[in-house]
C-alpha positions as CSV (number, residue, x, y, z in Angstrom):
1,X,27.4,-22.4,1.1
2,X,26.9,-23.7,4.7
3,X,27.3,-27.3,5.6
4,X,24.5,-29.2,7.4
5,X,26.3,-28.7,10.7
6,X,26.6,-24.9,10.1
7,X,22.9,-24.8,9.2
8,X,22.1,-26.6,12.5
9,X,24.3,-24.3,14.5
10,X,22.6,-21.2,12.8
11,X,19.2,-22.6,13.7
12,X,20.1,-23.4,17.3
13,X,21.5,-19.9,17.8
14,X,18.2,-18.5,16.5
15,X,16.1,-20.8,18.7
16,X,18.2,-19.7,21.8
17,X,17.2,-16.0,21.2
18,X,13.6,-16.6,20.1
19,X,11.0,-15.6,22.8
20,X,8.2,-17.4,21.1
21,X,7.7,-20.9,22.4
22,X,5.8,-22.1,19.3
23,X,8.4,-21.0,16.7
24,X,11.2,-22.0,18.9
25,X,9.8,-25.5,19.3
26,X,9.2,-25.8,15.6
27,X,12.8,-25.1,14.9
28,X,14.1,-27.4,17.7
29,X,11.8,-30.2,16.4
30,X,13.3,-29.8,12.9
31,X,16.8,-29.8,14.3
32,X,16.1,-33.0,16.3
33,X,14.6,-34.7,13.2
34,X,17.5,-33.7,11.0
35,X,20.2,-34.7,13.5
36,X,18.8,-37.7,15.4
37,X,16.7,-39.2,12.7
38,X,18.7,-38.0,9.7
39,X,15.5,-36.8,8.2
40,X,16.3,-35.2,4.9
41,X,13.0,-33.4,4.6
42,X,13.5,-31.7,8.0
43,X,17.0,-30.7,6.9
44,X,15.6,-29.2,3.7
45,X,13.1,-27.2,5.7
46,X,15.8,-25.9,8.0
47,X,17.9,-24.8,5.0
48,X,14.9,-22.9,3.6
49,X,14.3,-21.2,6.9
50,X,18.0,-20.5,7.6
51,X,19.7,-19.8,4.3
52,X,23.3,-20.6,3.7
53,X,24.2,-16.9,3.0
54,X,22.6,-15.9,6.3
55,X,20.3,-13.5,4.4
56,X,17.5,-11.7,6.3
57,X,14.1,-10.3,5.4
58,X,15.0,-7.1,3.6
59,X,14.1,-3.7,5.2
60,X,12.7,-2.3,2.0
61,X,9.5,-0.6,0.9
62,X,8.8,1.5,4.0
63,X,9.7,-1.4,6.3
64,X,9.2,-5.2,6.3
65,X,6.8,-7.6,4.7
66,X,6.9,-11.4,4.6
67,X,5.3,-14.7,5.6
68,X,4.8,-15.3,9.3
69,X,7.2,-18.1,10.0
70,X,10.4,-18.8,12.0
71,X,13.8,-17.7,10.9
72,X,15.5,-14.6,9.6
73,X,13.4,-14.5,6.4
74,X,10.1,-14.5,8.1
75,X,7.9,-12.1,10.1
76,X,8.2,-13.4,13.7
77,X,8.7,-12.2,17.2
78,X,12.5,-12.3,17.1
79,X,12.8,-10.5,13.8
80,X,10.4,-7.8,15.1
81,X,12.6,-7.4,18.3
82,X,15.7,-7.1,16.2
83,X,14.0,-4.6,14.0
84,X,12.6,-2.5,16.8
85,X,15.9,-2.4,18.6
86,X,17.6,-1.2,15.5
87,X,15.0,1.4,14.9
88,X,15.3,2.6,18.5
89,X,19.1,3.1,18.2
90,X,18.7,4.9,14.8
91,X,16.0,7.2,16.2
92,X,18.1,8.0,19.2
93,X,20.8,9.3,16.8
94,X,18.2,11.5,15.1
95,X,16.9,12.9,18.4
96,X,13.5,11.1,18.1
97,X,11.9,10.7,21.5
98,X,8.4,9.3,20.8
99,X,7.0,6.3,18.8
100,X,3.4,5.7,17.8
101,X,2.5,2.0,17.2
102,X,-0.7,0.7,15.6
103,X,-1.6,-2.9,14.6
104,X,-4.2,-4.8,12.6
105,X,-5.8,-8.2,13.1
106,X,-3.4,-10.6,11.2
107,X,-2.3,-13.7,13.0
108,X,-1.0,-17.2,12.3
109,X,-2.2,-19.5,15.1
110,X,0.1,-22.5,14.4
111,X,3.1,-20.3,15.3
112,X,1.3,-18.0,17.8
113,X,2.4,-15.0,15.7
114,X,0.2,-11.9,15.3
115,X,0.3,-8.2,14.6
116,X,-0.6,-7.7,18.2
117,X,2.4,-9.7,19.5
118,X,4.6,-7.7,17.2
119,X,3.2,-4.5,18.6
120,X,3.8,-5.7,22.2
121,X,7.4,-6.6,21.6
122,X,8.0,-3.4,19.7
123,X,6.6,-1.4,22.6
124,X,8.9,-3.2,25.0
125,X,12.0,-2.6,22.9
126,X,11.4,1.1,22.6
127,X,10.6,1.3,26.3
128,X,13.9,-0.4,27.0
129,X,15.6,2.4,25.1
130,X,13.8,5.1,27.0
131,X,11.3,6.2,24.4
132,X,7.8,7.4,25.1
133,X,5.6,4.8,23.4
134,X,2.0,5.4,22.4
135,X,0.6,2.0,21.5
136,X,-2.8,2.6,20.0
137,X,-5.6,0.6,21.6
138,X,-7.2,-2.2,19.5
139,X,-7.1,-2.7,15.8
140,X,-6.6,0.5,13.8
141,X,-6.8,1.5,10.2
142,X,-3.4,2.3,8.8
143,X,-4.2,6.0,8.1
144,X,-4.6,6.6,11.8
145,X,-0.8,6.2,12.4
146,X,0.4,8.9,10.0
147,X,-2.4,11.1,11.2
148,X,-1.2,10.7,14.8
149,X,2.2,12.0,13.8
150,X,0.6,15.2,12.5
151,X,-1.5,15.3,15.7
152,X,1.8,15.2,17.6
153,X,3.4,17.8,15.4
154,X,5.2,19.5,18.2
155,X,6.9,16.2,19.2
156,X,9.7,14.4,17.4
157,X,7.9,11.1,16.8
158,X,7.9,8.2,14.3
159,X,5.1,5.8,13.5
160,X,5.0,2.1,13.1
161,X,1.9,0.3,11.6
162,X,2.0,-3.4,11.8
163,X,0.1,-4.7,8.8
164,X,0.5,-6.6,5.6
165,X,-2.2,-4.6,3.9
166,X,-3.8,-6.6,1.1
167,X,-1.2,-9.4,1.1
168,X,-2.2,-13.1,1.5
169,X,-3.4,-14.2,4.9
170,X,-0.1,-15.8,6.0
171,X,1.8,-12.5,5.6
172,X,2.5,-9.8,8.1
173,X,4.2,-6.4,7.7
174,X,6.0,-3.6,9.5
175,X,5.5,-0.2,8.0
176,X,7.5,2.8,9.3
177,X,6.6,6.5,9.1
178,X,9.1,9.2,9.6
179,X,8.5,12.3,11.8
180,X,7.0,14.2,8.7
181,X,4.1,11.7,8.7
182,X,5.3,10.2,5.4
183,X,6.6,6.7,4.8
184,X,10.4,6.3,5.3
185,X,12.6,6.8,2.2
186,X,16.3,7.0,1.4
187,X,18.6,7.6,3.2
188,X,16.5,7.1,6.3
189,X,15.6,3.6,5.5
190,X,19.2,2.7,4.8
191,X,20.3,4.1,8.2
192,X,17.6,2.0,9.9
193,X,18.6,-1.1,8.0
194,X,22.2,-0.7,9.1
195,X,21.2,-0.1,12.7
196,X,19.0,-3.3,12.7
197,X,22.1,-5.4,11.7
198,X,24.0,-3.9,14.7
199,X,21.3,-4.9,17.2
200,X,20.4,-8.5,16.5
201,X,21.0,-9.8,20.0
202,X,18.0,-9.2,22.3
203,X,18.8,-6.5,24.9
204,X,16.9,-8.3,27.6
205,X,14.7,-11.3,28.3
206,X,11.6,-10.1,26.5
207,X,9.7,-13.3,27.1
208,X,10.1,-12.8,30.8
209,X,8.8,-9.2,30.5
210,X,5.7,-10.4,28.7
211,X,5.1,-13.1,31.3
212,X,5.4,-10.6,34.0
213,X,2.9,-8.3,32.3
214,X,0.5,-11.2,31.8
215,X,0.5,-11.9,35.5
216,X,0.0,-8.3,36.5
217,X,-3.3,-7.5,38.3
218,X,-5.7,-5.5,36.2
219,X,-4.5,-6.7,32.8
220,X,-6.3,-10.0,32.7
221,X,-8.7,-8.9,29.9
222,X,-6.3,-6.5,28.2
223,X,-4.8,-8.0,25.0
224,X,-1.8,-5.7,25.3
225,X,-1.3,-6.2,29.1
226,X,-1.7,-2.5,29.9
227,X,0.8,-1.3,27.3
228,X,-1.8,0.4,25.1
229,X,-3.3,3.9,25.7
230,X,-7.1,3.9,25.3
231,X,-7.6,7.5,26.2
232,X,-5.0,8.8,23.8
233,X,-6.4,6.5,21.1
234,X,-9.9,7.9,21.5
235,X,-8.6,11.5,21.3
236,X,-6.5,11.0,18.2
237,X,-9.3,9.1,16.4
238,X,-11.8,11.9,17.3
239,X,-9.2,14.4,16.0
240,X,-8.9,12.5,12.7
241,X,-12.6,12.8,12.0
242,X,-12.6,16.5,13.1
243,X,-9.8,17.1,10.6
244,X,-11.7,15.4,7.8
245,X,-14.8,17.5,8.6
246,X,-12.7,20.8,8.5
247,X,-10.6,19.9,5.6
248,X,-12.6,21.7,2.9
249,X,-13.3,18.4,1.2
250,X,-16.8,18.1,2.6
251,X,-19.4,19.4,0.2
252,X,-22.5,18.6,2.1
253,X,-24.1,16.6,-0.7
254,X,-26.4,14.7,1.7
255,X,-27.9,17.9,2.9
256,X,-28.8,19.4,-0.5
257,X,-32.4,19.6,-1.6
258,X,-31.7,17.7,-4.8
259,X,-29.7,14.9,-3.1
260,X,-30.5,11.5,-4.7
261,X,-32.9,9.5,-2.5
262,X,-32.7,6.1,-4.2
263,X,-28.9,5.9,-4.2
264,X,-27.6,3.3,-1.7
265,X,-24.0,2.3,-1.0
266,X,-22.8,-1.2,-0.2
267,X,-19.6,-1.5,1.8
268,X,-17.0,-4.3,2.2
269,X,-14.2,-4.2,4.8
270,X,-12.7,-7.3,3.1
271,X,-12.4,-9.1,6.5
272,X,-10.3,-6.2,7.7
273,X,-10.4,-3.3,10.2
274,X,-12.2,-0.7,8.1
275,X,-15.9,-1.1,8.9
276,X,-16.0,0.9,12.1
277,X,-13.9,3.7,10.6
278,X,-15.9,3.8,7.4
279,X,-19.2,3.9,9.4
280,X,-18.0,6.8,11.4
281,X,-16.7,8.8,8.4
282,X,-20.1,8.5,6.7
283,X,-21.7,9.8,9.8
284,X,-19.2,12.6,10.0
285,X,-20.2,13.7,6.4
286,X,-23.9,13.1,7.3
287,X,-24.2,10.6,4.4
288,X,-26.9,7.9,4.9
289,X,-25.5,4.7,6.4
290,X,-24.1,2.2,3.9
291,X,-25.2,-1.4,3.7
292,X,-22.3,-3.6,5.0
293,X,-21.5,-7.0,3.6
294,X,-22.0,-9.0,6.9
295,X,-19.8,-11.9,6.0
296,X,-16.8,-9.5,5.3
297,X,-17.6,-7.0,8.0
298,X,-15.5,-8.1,11.0
299,X,-11.7,-8.5,11.2
300,X,-10.9,-12.1,10.4
301,X,-7.2,-13.2,9.9
302,X,-8.4,-16.2,7.8
303,X,-10.1,-14.0,5.1
304,X,-12.5,-16.9,4.5
305,X,-14.5,-15.5,1.6
306,X,-11.6,-14.4,-0.7
307,X,-8.5,-16.0,-2.1
308,X,-6.6,-12.8,-1.9
309,X,-7.9,-10.0,0.4
310,X,-7.2,-7.4,-2.2
311,X,-10.3,-5.6,-3.7
312,X,-8.3,-5.1,-6.9
313,X,-8.0,-8.9,-7.5
314,X,-10.4,-10.5,-9.9
315,X,-13.3,-12.0,-8.1
316,X,-12.7,-10.2,-4.8
317,X,-15.9,-8.2,-5.1
318,X,-18.2,-11.1,-6.2
319,X,-19.7,-11.5,-2.7
320,X,-20.3,-7.8,-2.3
321,X,-21.9,-7.6,-5.8
322,X,-24.4,-10.3,-5.0
323,X,-25.2,-8.8,-1.6
324,X,-25.6,-5.3,-3.2
325,X,-28.0,-6.5,-5.8
326,X,-30.0,-8.3,-3.1
327,X,-30.2,-5.1,-1.1
328,X,-30.8,-2.7,-4.0
329,X,-27.4,-0.9,-3.7
330,X,-26.1,0.8,-6.9
331,X,-22.5,1.4,-5.8
332,X,-20.0,-0.7,-3.9
333,X,-17.2,0.9,-1.9
334,X,-14.6,-1.6,-0.7
335,X,-11.5,-1.1,1.5
336,X,-8.6,-3.4,1.6
337,X,-8.0,-5.1,5.0
338,X,-6.0,-2.2,6.6
339,X,-8.3,0.4,5.0
340,X,-5.7,2.4,3.1
341,X,-7.1,1.5,-0.4
342,X,-10.5,1.9,-2.0
343,X,-12.2,0.0,-4.8
344,X,-15.4,1.2,-6.4
345,X,-18.0,-0.7,-8.5
346,X,-21.3,0.4,-10.0
347,X,-24.3,-1.7,-11.0
348,X,-25.6,-1.3,-14.6
349,X,-29.3,-1.6,-14.4
350,X,-29.7,-2.1,-18.1
351,X,-27.1,-4.8,-18.6
352,X,-27.7,-6.3,-15.2
353,X,-23.9,-6.4,-14.6
354,X,-21.2,-4.6,-12.6
355,X,-18.6,-2.1,-13.7
356,X,-15.5,-2.3,-11.6
357,X,-13.6,1.0,-12.0
358,X,-9.9,1.0,-12.4
359,X,-7.6,2.9,-9.9
360,X,-6.9,5.4,-12.7
361,X,-10.7,6.0,-13.3
362,X,-11.3,6.4,-9.5
363,X,-8.3,8.7,-9.3
364,X,-9.4,10.8,-12.2
365,X,-12.9,11.2,-10.8
366,X,-11.6,12.1,-7.3
367,X,-9.0,14.5,-8.7
368,X,-11.5,16.3,-10.9
369,X,-14.1,16.5,-8.0
370,X,-11.6,17.9,-5.5
371,X,-10.5,20.5,-8.0
372,X,-14.1,21.6,-8.3
373,X,-14.4,21.8,-4.5
374,X,-11.2,23.8,-4.0
375,X,-10.8,25.9,-7.1
376,X,-12.7,28.9,-5.6
377,X,-11.8,28.6,-2.0
378,X,-8.0,28.1,-1.8
379,X,-5.7,31.0,-1.1
380,X,-2.8,29.1,-2.7
381,X,-2.4,27.6,-6.2
382,X,-3.7,24.0,-6.3
383,X,-1.5,21.0,-6.9
384,X,-1.9,17.3,-7.4
385,X,0.5,14.4,-7.7
386,X,0.4,10.9,-9.1
387,X,2.8,8.0,-9.6
388,X,4.5,8.0,-12.9
389,X,2.8,4.6,-13.8
390,X,-0.6,6.1,-13.2
391,X,-2.7,7.5,-16.1
392,X,-1.7,10.7,-17.8
393,X,-5.3,11.9,-17.7
394,X,-5.0,13.9,-14.4
395,X,-2.0,15.6,-16.0
396,X,-4.1,16.6,-18.9
397,X,-6.9,17.9,-16.7
398,X,-4.3,20.0,-14.9
399,X,-3.0,21.4,-18.2
400,X,-6.5,22.3,-19.3
401,X,-7.8,23.7,-16.0
402,X,-4.6,25.4,-14.9
403,X,-3.5,23.7,-11.7
404,X,-0.1,22.3,-11.0
405,X,0.6,18.6,-11.5
406,X,3.7,16.5,-10.9
407,X,4.4,12.8,-11.3
408,X,6.6,10.9,-8.9
409,X,8.2,7.5,-8.5
410,X,5.9,4.6,-7.6
411,X,4.9,4.1,-4.0
412,X,3.4,6.5,-1.5
413,X,6.7,7.1,0.2
414,X,7.5,9.2,-2.9
415,X,4.0,10.4,-3.7
416,X,3.1,11.5,-0.2
417,X,6.4,13.1,0.6
418,X,6.4,15.1,-2.6
419,X,2.8,16.2,-1.9
420,X,3.8,17.3,1.5
421,X,6.8,19.3,0.2
422,X,4.6,21.1,-2.4
423,X,2.0,21.9,0.3
424,X,4.7,23.3,2.6
425,X,5.7,25.6,-0.2
426,X,3.6,27.8,-2.5
427,X,1.0,25.2,-3.3
428,X,-2.0,23.7,-1.7
429,X,-1.9,19.9,-2.5
430,X,-5.4,18.7,-2.6
431,X,-5.0,15.2,-4.1
432,X,-2.5,12.5,-5.0
433,X,-2.9,8.9,-6.0
434,X,-1.4,5.7,-7.4
435,X,-3.2,3.5,-9.9
436,X,-3.1,0.6,-7.4
437,X,-6.3,2.1,-5.8
438,X,-4.3,4.2,-3.4
439,X,-5.8,7.7,-2.9
440,X,-4.9,10.7,-0.6
441,X,-7.7,13.3,-0.5
442,X,-6.9,16.7,0.9
443,X,-4.1,17.3,3.3
444,X,-5.4,15.4,6.4
445,X,-2.4,13.0,5.9
446,X,0.1,12.4,3.2
447,X,-0.4,8.7,2.7
448,X,-3.0,6.4,1.2
449,X,-6.3,6.7,3.1
450,X,-9.2,4.5,2.0
451,X,-11.5,5.8,4.7
452,X,-11.4,9.5,3.7
453,X,-11.4,8.4,0.0
454,X,-14.6,6.4,0.6
455,X,-16.3,9.4,2.1
456,X,-15.2,11.8,-0.6
457,X,-16.2,9.4,-3.3
458,X,-19.6,8.9,-1.7
459,X,-20.2,12.7,-2.0
460,X,-19.0,12.7,-5.5
461,X,-21.4,9.9,-6.4
462,X,-24.3,11.7,-4.8
463,X,-23.5,14.8,-6.9
464,X,-23.3,12.7,-10.0
465,X,-26.6,10.9,-9.4
466,X,-28.3,14.2,-8.5
467,X,-27.6,15.1,-12.2
468,X,-29.5,12.1,-13.3
469,X,-26.5,10.2,-14.6
470,X,-24.4,7.3,-13.5
471,X,-20.7,7.1,-12.6
472,X,-20.0,5.3,-15.9
473,X,-21.6,8.2,-17.8
474,X,-19.7,10.7,-15.6
475,X,-16.3,9.2,-16.4
476,X,-17.2,9.1,-20.0
477,X,-18.1,12.8,-19.9
478,X,-14.6,13.5,-18.5
479,X,-13.1,11.4,-21.4
480,X,-15.2,13.4,-23.9
481,X,-13.8,16.7,-22.4
482,X,-10.2,15.7,-21.8
483,X,-9.5,12.8,-24.1
484,X,-9.8,9.0,-24.1
485,X,-7.2,7.5,-21.9
486,X,-7.3,3.7,-22.0
487,X,-5.0,1.6,-19.7
488,X,-4.0,-2.1,-19.6
489,X,-2.2,-2.7,-16.3
490,X,-1.3,-6.1,-15.0
491,X,1.5,-8.3,-13.7
492,X,3.4,-11.6,-14.2
493,X,3.9,-13.8,-11.1
494,X,7.7,-14.1,-10.7
495,X,9.0,-16.2,-7.8
496,X,12.6,-16.1,-9.1
497,X,14.0,-12.9,-7.7
498,X,16.9,-12.9,-10.2
499,X,14.5,-12.7,-13.2
500,X,13.4,-9.0,-13.0
501,X,17.0,-7.7,-12.9
502,X,17.9,-9.9,-15.8
503,X,14.9,-8.7,-17.8
504,X,15.9,-5.1,-17.2
505,X,19.5,-5.8,-18.2
506,X,18.4,-7.4,-21.4
507,X,15.9,-4.7,-22.3
508,X,18.3,-1.9,-21.7
509,X,21.3,-3.5,-23.3
510,X,23.0,-3.5,-19.8
511,X,22.9,0.3,-19.8
512,X,23.7,0.9,-23.5
513,X,20.0,1.5,-24.4
514,X,20.7,0.5,-28.0
515,X,18.4,-2.5,-28.2
516,X,15.0,-0.7,-28.0
517,X,14.6,1.2,-31.2
518,X,11.3,-0.6,-31.9
519,X,9.2,-3.5,-30.7
520,X,8.1,-5.2,-33.9
521,X,6.3,-2.6,-36.0
522,X,6.0,-0.2,-33.1
523,X,8.7,2.4,-33.1
524,X,10.0,3.7,-29.8
525,X,10.2,7.5,-29.6
526,X,11.6,7.9,-26.0
527,X,13.2,5.8,-23.3
528,X,13.4,6.5,-19.6
529,X,15.2,4.2,-17.2
530,X,15.0,4.8,-13.4
531,X,17.6,2.3,-12.5
532,X,21.4,2.5,-12.5
533,X,22.7,3.9,-14.7
534,X,19.7,6.2,-15.1
535,X,18.8,7.3,-18.5
536,X,16.2,9.6,-20.2
537,X,16.4,10.2,-23.9
538,X,14.3,13.4,-23.6
539,X,16.6,15.4,-21.4
540,X,19.6,17.3,-22.6
541,X,22.1,15.4,-20.6
542,X,20.2,12.1,-20.8
543,X,19.8,12.0,-17.1
544,X,16.3,11.4,-15.6
545,X,14.7,14.1,-13.4
546,X,13.1,11.5,-11.1
547,X,15.3,9.6,-8.6
548,X,16.8,6.3,-9.7
549,X,17.1,3.1,-7.8
550,X,19.4,0.1,-8.3
551,X,17.1,-2.2,-6.3
552,X,13.8,-1.0,-7.8
553,X,14.4,0.0,-11.4
554,X,11.6,1.1,-13.8
555,X,11.6,1.2,-17.6
556,X,9.3,3.5,-19.5
557,X,8.9,3.4,-23.3
558,X,7.0,6.0,-25.3
559,X,6.1,4.9,-28.7
560,X,5.6,7.1,-31.8
561,X,1.9,6.1,-31.9
562,X,1.3,7.6,-28.4
563,X,1.4,4.3,-26.4
564,X,3.3,4.6,-23.1
565,X,4.5,1.3,-21.7
566,X,6.2,1.0,-18.2
567,X,7.7,-2.0,-16.5
568,X,9.0,-2.7,-13.0
569,X,9.3,-5.4,-10.3
570,X,7.1,-5.1,-7.3
571,X,8.7,-4.0,-4.0
572,X,6.3,-6.1,-1.8
573,X,5.1,-9.0,-3.8
574,X,6.5,-11.7,-6.3
575,X,5.3,-9.8,-9.3
576,X,6.7,-8.1,-12.4
577,X,4.3,-5.3,-13.2
578,X,3.4,-3.7,-16.5
579,X,1.4,-0.5,-17.3
580,X,0.3,0.4,-20.8
581,X,-1.7,3.4,-21.7
582,X,-2.9,4.8,-25.0
583,X,-4.5,8.3,-25.5
584,X,-7.0,8.3,-28.3
585,X,-6.8,10.9,-31.1
586,X,-9.7,13.4,-31.4
587,X,-12.8,11.8,-32.9
588,X,-11.7,8.2,-32.2
589,X,-14.1,6.3,-30.1
590,X,-13.2,4.7,-26.8
591,X,-14.0,1.3,-28.2
592,X,-11.5,1.8,-31.0
593,X,-8.8,3.0,-28.6
594,X,-9.4,0.0,-26.4
595,X,-9.2,-2.3,-29.4
596,X,-6.0,-0.7,-30.6
597,X,-4.5,-0.9,-27.1
598,X,-5.4,-4.6,-26.7
599,X,-3.8,-5.5,-30.0
600,X,-0.6,-3.6,-29.2
601,X,-0.5,-4.9,-25.6
602,X,-0.7,-8.5,-26.7
603,X,2.1,-8.1,-29.2
604,X,4.5,-6.0,-27.1
605,X,4.1,-8.2,-23.9
606,X,4.7,-11.4,-25.9
607,X,7.6,-9.9,-27.8
608,X,9.4,-8.5,-24.8
609,X,8.6,-11.2,-22.2
610,X,7.6,-14.4,-23.9
611,X,11.1,-15.7,-24.1
612,X,11.3,-15.6,-20.2
613,X,8.2,-17.8,-19.9
614,X,6.0,-14.9,-18.9
615,X,2.6,-14.7,-20.5
């Protein structure tokens, strides 16, 4: 543990390198208060910003994500410079020559930190290393960055999207895509993390470079001081919509004679960047314009109308629901702030209430719809993927209808990369998803894309309403055909980072797997642990077929009554997540399956996690 003097020295060293006057001044003020005035509160703040073990923000799930604040644990200009320098050196070793950078609207005014400033410093770092840098002009939706890598297929390029997606407003993130257009994964991420640690000292005076750009003639009104490329950005965005139009996903529902005339869509950008992109994709598909929620339409880093800018969170759609009723809209489509996720809700005219569909329900409807669109026009066998914690219903549809299905580890770095591998082989991968409202429709990109998903779901909805039924009745018709699958997914907020590993050790008997024969009256039939050591009771050698991870383990329990329960810590948020699903037996109503699942969920979650204070 560092002494106070060592903490002060660590903080001074940081401030010396920091190009941001606001964060530098904040640290220097704390140092002055702690040393001159012996202010214990200031010292405590310094110790939180500059930990005694000199730990840094971890380069984990496809990059970085943290609160915008000074110090090595935060997202700030110096951390971004160190990260970009490390990435540049690693990419040099891999013969990468081009980098594409996009950014969203996030900012924290008190520290003068923003996604834009992170994009500027990243651009300067890669330019210092001799890279061709394509900084996209203005705020972009996340899917545009991986698409740009496919657009530049003949070049060896990586992509960086600076966004914290649906995280709280004080957070920022740094997502990295490899040259295959997929999020980075092992061992690439490990190589990048090592290179970052070897390049912590700024190569040049970046602050002076920025000031020079600010003073350059012709850049007065340019927020990126001439570093961005407007012409290239327009070309690549045009190409994105052309790719969507030619993807085979477009069914032309809006042009059909029996197209529903009363159906209206309400759209929320959740204070993010999605509105302009969603508006254009509707036009591309010739779908009638949606009704936007005006108070959530424009990018706003304060996210004033929502507690959490995540359309999955309870209450996030309340404003959109009220606006939709007022403007006679039957269906809400909502993107998260960086527009890579999609939420869907439908108004029940009879009950005068809203049905918010789960990610699994949306994924099931999209998967089934795309199978119908492609089954007679693909020259290759069709394939779909989903994360292992997603519903088993798409797998059942694949079994019944005869297309290939494969589950993967959680996260689109695994889902998207596997979908790409299948598509490069004998299959045509037409859909993949994760239950956390992340959907990849077609093969335009191999990452979550809330823009394309919104357009495809709009066409799906039009086809359903043309039959004189609602989305609620449509998903029930799929349950009637393929079986009732009922899920109970949620999370516990866990700020103690040591708790999730401790829970996993306790549940698995520290790798002995002898403690999980039953949970109360519910007998366990099978166990799979994607941690270290990995374990799968259903394989001959007891080794899992999916990759294992020491840092992100996942435990799956299959009970003899058909319940599947899965548990893992989140890679990007202070959450311990659970996923429980029960498939109903033939003839058993959905209401009964839901009741059975509720009873089992309450008991199992309390039995397994109640002693840890989680409830």
